[in-house]
C-alpha positions in Angstrom: 18.5 -3.2 5.3 17.0 -4.3 8.6 19.0 -6.4 11.0 17.4 -9.6 12.3 17.5 -10.1 16.0 17.4 -13.5 17.4 15.1 -12.9 20.3 12.5 -10.4 19.0 10.6 -11.4 15.9 8.6 -8.2 15.8 11.6 -6.5 14.6 12.0 -9.1 11.8 10.4 -8.4 8.4 9.4 -11.6 6.5 8.5 -11.5 2.8 6.4 -14.4 1.6 6.3 -14.7 -2.2 3.5 -16.9 -3.4 4.5 -18.2 -6.9 1.2 -20.0 -7.6 -1.2 -18.5 -5.2 -1.8 -19.5 -1.6 -2.0 -23.0 -0.3 -3.2 -24.4 3.0 0.3 -24.8 4.2 1.4 -21.3 3.1 -1.7 -19.9 4.8 -0.9 -21.7 8.1 2.7 -20.6 8.2 1.9 -17.0 7.2 -0.7 -16.9 10.0 1.8 -18.1 12.6 4.6 -15.6 11.3 2.1 -12.8 11.4 1.4 -13.2 15.1 5.1 -12.8 15.9 6.8 -10.9 13.0 6.2 -8.1 10.6 5.2 -9.8 7.4 4.3 -9.0 3.8 2.7 -11.2 1.2 3.2 -10.9 -2.6 1.0 -13.2 -4.7 2.8 -13.4 -8.1 -0.2 -15.2 -9.6 -2.1 -12.0 -9.4 0.6 -10.1 -11.3 0.1 -6.9 -9.4 3.7 -6.0 -8.8 6.5 -5.0 -11.1 9.8 -6.9 -11.2 11.6 -3.8 -9.8 9.3 -3.5 -6.9 9.6 -7.2 -6.1 13.4 -6.9 -6.1 13.2 -4.0 -3.8 11.0 -5.8 -1.4 13.3 -8.8 -1.4 16.4 -6.7 -0.6 14.6 -4.7 2.1 13.3 -7.9 4.0 15.2 -9.8 6.6 13.9 -13.1 5.5 12.2 -14.2 2.2 10.2 -17.3 1.8 9.1 -18.4 -1.6 6.3 -20.8 -2.0 
């Protein structure tokens, strides 16, 4: 698991989980985070990921934000 460092966000991996697809707010926050951090977005509405893969992504991320 990656360790989050307080000063350098580029070493922080953030997983954004979109439960009902993207919204204006989620798009804005993801855009800001992508400028400073390593991010990954999973859109559950598209159903393109298995439960096992999602759990793996959650545990390998420093932060998880569910929308």
